[in-house]
N, C-alpha and C positions, 0 to 999 in steps of 0.2 A: 347561619343563613347569609349568603352573600347577596348584596344588592347590585353590585356593579361589575359583573364579569369575573375574570380570572384573578387569582391572587398574584402577588409579585413573584412568589416562588414558582408558581406554575408557568408564568411568563418566562422566567429565567430558564427553566428546564426546557421549555419549547424552543427558545432561542438557541440553546446549546445543541439541541438535536438537529435543528436546521443548519447550524454552522458546521457541525461535524459532517453532515451529508454534503454540504457545499465544498468543504475541504477535501473530502474523499474524491469528489468528481474532479476537482482541480489537480489533485495528486495523480489520478489516473491519466489525465491529459498530459501532465509533465512527463510521467514515466513513458507514455507512448511516444512523445517527441524524442526523448533520450534514446529509446530503442530504435526509432527510425534513423537517427543519426549514426548509431552503431551499424545498422544495416547498410547505410550508404557508404560508410567507411570500409566495411567489409567488401562491398562490391568493387570499390575503387582499388583497394590495396590487396585484396585476397586474404587478409588476416582480420579476424574479428577482434576489435579493441576490447579492453577490459571495461567492466561496468564503471561508470563515472562515480565520483565521490558523492554527488547529490543523491543519486539513486540508492547507493549503498547506505547513506544516512537514513533515508526514509524507510527502506526495507529492513534495516537493522532494528529500527523502532518497532516495526510489526513483529519481527522475530523475537525481540525482547518481551513483548507482551505475551506471545504464545508460550515462551519459556517460563515466564512468571506464573502462567496458569498451570504449570506442571507438565506441559506437553514435551515429548521427546522427539524433536524435529531432526530430520536428516538434512544436514547443512548442504551437502552436495546437490541433492534433489531440489532444495529450496532455491539456491543461488542460480542453478541452471534455468529454472523457471523464470526467475527475475531477469536473467540475461535476454530471454526472448519475450519478455513482457507478458508472460502467461501466469504470473503469480496469483492472479485473482480468478483464474479459470477453474480452480479446484478448491474443494473444501480443505480446511486445516488438516483433517485426518489423512489426506493424501500425502502430506509431508512427514507424517509421523513414521518412526521406524517400526 
């Protein structure tokens, strides 16, 4: 029986969940900005620039998690969605072969 609220472990778990949600929101904002920059460059030059290294790093981490879960991901479909910032519009199953 607890007398004074949540245990330390419960507080740590709750904090980590809130932090991961905050990080996810920040990541989406960053990826949107990178996509807008690629769009602007494409409008000015007529050629779409490659995905920047920061976006590749973040999305490679997501891809690695899916692969570690045993999913067979179609790389071309995944990176095409990343290029247009639509990688979160579909469930993971969309990217599977």
